[in-house]
N, C-alpha and C positions, 0 to 999 in steps of 0.2 A: 485664643482662637475660639470663635463662636461654636456652639454645640453643633450647628448644622454643617460645620466644616471639619469636624473630628473624623479621623479615619475610622472605618469599622473595626470593632474589636477582633483580635486574632481568633481564628476558628480552628477547631479540631476536625472539621469536615472537609478539608482540602482534598483528600484522596477521593472522597465521595463525589465532590464537585467535578474533579478531574475525570472520574469514571462516567459521570452523567454527561459531561460534555463530549467525551470520547464516543460514547454510545450514540449521542445525537449526531455527531459529525459522521460517524461510520454509516449510520442509517441513511442519512441525507446523501452521502456519496454513493451508496448502493442504488438509491433511487435515480440519481443523475446518470450513472453508467448503464443502468438498465435501459435507458432511452437509446443507448448505442447498441443494445442487444448483448450486453456483457454483464457478468456478475462482478462483484468487487474482487473475487479471487482471480477471475480472468484478467482483470485490469492489472492486478499485482504480478501475475505471471508474465504478462506482456512486458511490463516495466523491467522485471528482473532479466528477461531474455534480451532486452535491448541493451542492458548494461553489461551482460555477460553472454555474448553470442557463442554458440557452441556448447553451452552448459549441458551436461548430461542429465537425463531424467533422474538418475540417482542423486546427483549433486543438487538438483532442484528440490527433490524431496527433502534432503538434509537441510537445505537453506530455509525451506518453508516450515520445517518441523512436522512434516506430514508423512503418513505412511506411503510407501511407493505406489500402492494400488490407487490411492486418492489422486496422485499425480498423473497416473496413466489416464484416469477419467478426465482430468483437466486438460491434458495434452490432446487426448482423442477429440475432445470437443473443439478445442482451438484449431486443431489440424483439419477437422471436418468442415470448418468455416473458412478455411484457406488463410488463416492468420499465422500459423506456425508450421514450419517444415521440420520433420523428424527424419534424420538420416543416421545410418549406422556409422559408428566411429571407425575411422581408419586405423587408429591405434589400439582399439579394444572392441572387437566385433560384438561383444556382449552388451555394449552400451549404445544408446542413441544420443546423438547430439541434437540440440534444439536451436533453431534460429527463426527469426521473424521473416515472413514472406513480405513481398511488396505491400500486399493488403494489410499485413500485420503492422508494418511500419507506418502506413497511412492511418490505421486505427490508433496507433500510439500517439500520433499528432493530434487526433481528435480527443483522446484521453487527456493529453497535456492541457488542452484548452479547457476541458471540463474541470480538471484538477485545479487549474489556476483560478477559475471562477469560484470553485468550491472554497478554496482557501480564502479568497477575498471576501466571500459572503460570511464565512464563519468568523473571520477576524476583523470584520468591518468596524466593530465598536472600539478597536484599539488604534492608537497612534502608531506610526512607523517605529518609533523608539520602543513602545510597549510590545509590539510584535517581535522585535529583535530580542528584547529581554525575555519574553516568554519562550521563544525558540531556544535561546541559550539555556534557560532553566530546564526545559523539557529534555533537551539533548543530554544535559548533565544527569538528570534522573534516569533516562533510558540507558545511558552508558553504565551508571552505577548498578543497574539491575540486569545488565548483560543483554539488553534488547538490541536487535539488529534494526537500525534506522530505516532499512529498506524493506522490511518484512512485517506485515501486520499479522498478529496471531490468528485473525479470522481467515486468512488465506488457506490455512491448513484444514479448516472446517468446511469451507465452501460457502 
C-alpha cells in the first residue's frame, strides 16, 4: 500500500475530537433554532413533550436532570409564547401536566425541518454507511454511560 493511502495512526484524542465536534454541533444548532425564536433548551422541551404528552413538570425536571425551578422558567416562557399548555393534573392536583398547543405542534414541525438540515450539514462528509456506523457507535457509547438519547445535558442549563 502506498504511503499516501495508509490509514492515519490510532489516536488517543478521540474523546477530545468527540467533545470538539459536539460543541460545534450544539453551537450551530443553537444558532439555527434562535432564528425560530427558540433556545436549544426550548427545542428540547418541545420535543420531549411531543413524545410524552401530559408529562408533569416534576417528571420533566427529572428527565432533564434540572432543578424544578429551572423547569418552571422554561415552561413559563413556552406557555407565554403559546407553545405549551399547563393544566392541573386530574389525578394529582399538586402537579401540572404539559402538552403542546396547536402552535407548539406547528413549531415542532419547523424544528424537525431545522434538525434534519442540521444533521445533514454536520454529517455531509460521511457516506450513508459511515453515518449508520457512527450512529451505532455513538448509541453504544451513550448507553454504556447511561445517557438518555432524547435529552441533551445542555437542556438543564438553558
